C-alpha positions, 0 to 999 in steps of 0.5 A: 263449447265443451272440450274434446277429451280422448282418454285412453288406457294401455292395451293389456296383453290378454294372455292372462287375467290382469292383477291389481297392479295392471289395473291401477295405472291404466284402466282405473286411473283412466276411468276416474279421469274420463268420469270426471271430464264427463261430469265437467261437461266435456265431449269425452271418448274413453277407448282401449282394447285387448292386445291379442297379438304378440309373443306373450299370447303365442307363448301362453297358447303353446303352454295351454296347447290351444291356438292363439285365437282360442286363447284371446277370444276366451280371455277377451270375453272374460276380461271385458266382463271383469272391467265392466264389473270394475266400473270401467266406463269405456265407450269402446273396449275393442281388440286388436283382431278387429277388422277396423284396427287391422286395416288401419294399421296396414294403411298407416304403415304403408303411408309411413313407408311412402314418406321414407321412414320405413326401410327393409334390410337383411339382419341376423336374428336368434333362431332355435334349431330345436323348435325350428323358429326365430325367437323374437321378443318373449320367445327369448330371455337372457341377461340385460346388456345394460344392467345385468338383470337375469331373465330380461326379455327379448323386447325389454328389461323390466329392471332398468326399463330399457327396450332391447333387441333379442340379439343384444341379450347376454347368454340368451336361451329359448323360453320353450326348450331352454336351448341356446339359439344360433344366429340366422339371416332373415329380412325385416322392415324397420322404422328409422327413429333417428330421422324423427329424433329432433321432432320427438325431442322438441315435442317432449321438451315443450309439452308442459303437461307431461309429468316430470318422471315421464319427461326426464325418462323420455329425453334421456332415452332420446339423448342416448340415440334413437336407432331404427326399430323393426316393425315386423316379426317372424311369427305367425300370429299378428297383423300381416305385414303390408309391405311388398315382399313381406309375405309371412311376416307380421307387425311387431305388437308394440307398433300394432297396439299403440295405433289402436288408440286411433282405430278404436276411436274410428270404430266407436264413431262408426258404431254410433253412426258418426263416421267422421267424428273421430277426426274431432279428437285426432285432427283437431289440435284443441283436443286433449289426448290423455294416456294412462300407462305403467312406467314400463310403457313410457317409451312406447307412448312418448317415443314410438307412438309419436314417431308413428304419428309424425311419420304418417304425415296425417297431422294426428294429435301427439299425446297431450299427457302421458300419466305413468305410474310406478309399480304396485308391489305386493309385500315388497315383491313384483307381481308374478302369476307363476308364483302367485304373488299379488291379487288378481282382479277377479279374486279382488271382487270376490273379497270386497265390493268394487268401490272399496278397491277403487277407492283404495287403489286411487288413494294409494296410487303409486304416482312418484314411487313404487307402493307396497300392498299389504292387508294392513294398509288396505284395512286402514284405508277402508276402516279409517277413511271410508268407514270411520270418516267418509261413511260416518259423516254422511250416515250420522248427518242423514240419520239425524235428519231422518230421526229429528226432522222427519227426513226433511232438510231443515230451513236455515236461520242466519248462517254464522261465520263458522257455517259460511267458512264450512261452505266456502271451504268445501267449495274450495275443496271441490275446485282442488279435486278438479285441479288434481284430477286434471293434473293427473294427481289422482292419489291427492284427489282421493285424499282431498275427497276424504278431507271434505267429510273430515271437515264435516265431522269436525264441524258437527263435533264442534257445534254439537247440534244434538245438544242444541235440539233442546235449547236452540232447535233452529240453530241445530237445524241450520247446522244440519242444513249446512252439513247436508250441503257437505254431503251433497258435495262429497256425493258428486265428487266421489262419483269418479272414484266410487260410482256405485256408492255415489249413485246410492247416496244420490238416491238416498238424497232423492235428487232428480235424475242421475249425477251428471254435472260436476257443478252440482257439487256446490248447488245447495239442496233446498230446505224442505227437500225430503230424503230417504232413510239412509243405509250404512255405506260401508262396513269395517273389514277384517284386520287380521292378515292371516285371516285375509290370506286364508280368505284369499286362498279359499277364493283361489280354490273356488275360482281355480286360480291357484298356481300350477 
């Protein structure tokens, strides 16, 4: 029986187009993993969606002078198409205004309230007298009370990662008018996380899949003491709160969004005419649920989401693994749309083919520490790894077979020890890539992929079959037979990382159907099989950073993405 694997990526705020840093830790990492598990033969669902609610949406809509709905509908369509162009193989990429999602969130919160985990109370909140509105989350900024960082938001400090309440900020100010707010009484509904602290602590401690950085961060967070957290907000845009007496309140976006993983699964199975199938992924304790997020989203997926699932009493699976990347910086700075620091995902695709970016981002994925993007690093990875190693080995192998063996895979004579070592080593490398992907070490898996073609190049350079064509053509044929098996292995295991390139290679090899099984990597291409004439897979990219910056500037002018 195939395993049930639910793969999810963090729901992006749809107020702006994502940049490469947003993409690498969530969408792209999740897609590589989903593609791998499908090839392995498991029953996979890959879901996520656009986060259309929350104060970032309202703030951006105010800036543009349009309604939140107009903003989110426009941006959801744009970002959905961009994700498609990036090769994100979602089974369901939905949105938080979906009726299925809104109904599920309201139903779940009522269950949690009925189970005694949600209570209401009056509280003091920041209020802007100038704009005549309460200031939740992104409507207020100030100094972080923990680390002192400037411009900490009302919901979280980006510097130290602490979740915050607006009233805890030092020297707060309204982000709309910059005035100092006052305190005003309002009523909110809270989930009592302290009641769930023991269960959450046990879940995190015993979960062997959680990476060390995720586990230590989460346990420290619990150790500091879990406090009740508001599930409602005084904003107009969002899911209406379902509680009695909560008219005019909406649900806090981070309560809303994380429940979307379940609602997106329900929506997908309804769409394919299997309305009960979602339970196989959420109520079956043998199923794996995999989450891919940035490090700033860790507490929402290891504390808030599990708390909601436990409090609902429905027996939902808790996260099996939460893979959290560090930040991808741009020349040592954090990405900033206003200052145009970073590269946005629409700009990237105008510069280079999608598989160049997919490989590069996985090969430099910030798994244990922040990584720094520069054009030099990008050019080195593409030119040295993709073009000179991976592409060169495959092209020289297939071109030689085309020119010297009439495009027919040679019949091998007896394999010598060196030949067998190559085949055995490649098989081990295929198994290694599988283990690395399943462990969440996608950077290592990308490196191992390139090492397979490096082994192939070394094999050809040592054996020099082109020199043997005159003295021992049968042995030369055997060497290229072996090299073809290395090409096929590289083709199959490159599929999660570079699906377009892998498909091109599969067609060049003229193998039947599409790449559909991971195990195909080590099934030999038969002698006598005919291949098509190969075309170069990659080309070298510019190494002059000034020229690349100029190219990016031209693309920004064309797309209209220059900062205002």
